C-alpha positions, 0 to 999 in steps of 0.5 A: 741721419737717425739711428735705427734698430731692426725689429726682426731679421730682415731679408732681401726678396731672394732671402739673403739676410740683410740685418739680424734682429736688433742690428743697428744702422743709420736711416738716411734722410732725403735719399732719392727713391724710385719705383718700389722704394717710394714709401720706404726708409733708406738704411745703411747698416753698421758693419755692412759696406756702403750699400743702402738697403730699403725697409718699411717703417714697421721693420725699423725702430728709431732709437735715440733722440725723437725724430719725425719718422715720416721725414725719413720715408722716401717720397717720389723724386721730382725730376727734370724729366717731368718738364717739357723737353729742352728745345731742340736747335733749329736744325737736327744736326746743328751744333754751335761748338766750333763757332762758340770756341772760335769766338771765346778764343778770340775774345781772350786774344788767343791763337789756336796754338796758345789755347793748345798750350793752356789746355796742356797746362790744364792737364790735356795735351792737344795740338793746334790742328785739333783745335782748328778741326773743332772750330771748322766742325771737322771733328768734335771733342770728347768730355775731357777736352771740353772740360780742359777748354772750359778751364783754359778759357775760364768759362762754364763748359755748357756755354760752348753748346748754346745757340747764340744766334737764335734768341727764341731758342735761348728764351725757351731754353731759359724757361726750361732751365727755370722749370728744372731749377724750381723742381730740383732746388725748391728750397732755394728757388725765388 
């Protein structure tokens, strides 16, 4: 972050005073920007709550140590939405959650009631019959149950939703995730 000062009174589009002339704030580097905020600087003004305000460079004076001003100017955000879509499963309503849950539960040598006890220890109370319904695809869990299952079985939650029986789909999914990683983590991409 870099310290900035308002060159003049800064107002919102509706005329609300955001910062009086000479008010000091912190410019935020690498803040995600969309639409009309691209090309502007994200600023958190001292004395204001945690809200971020967007200003053009000519409205701000950077004070303190010299900085690269343009490092604070928001650039268009790379987004996984710019990738081709994640490959769809072979059938529109085909979900693999129940089969995968049964496989991972058995791999851990657990019975359904034992898994229910582990989930309770992970913070989510569930009955053995509920786990049976999930495995038989009679019912689908919500996010808190999926998270508790992942904790209880010591696996990432995403692993329950992978179609392990379709190698072509897995290959296309790996290609998709590789593209998303290149966009979202360019500095760490090898």
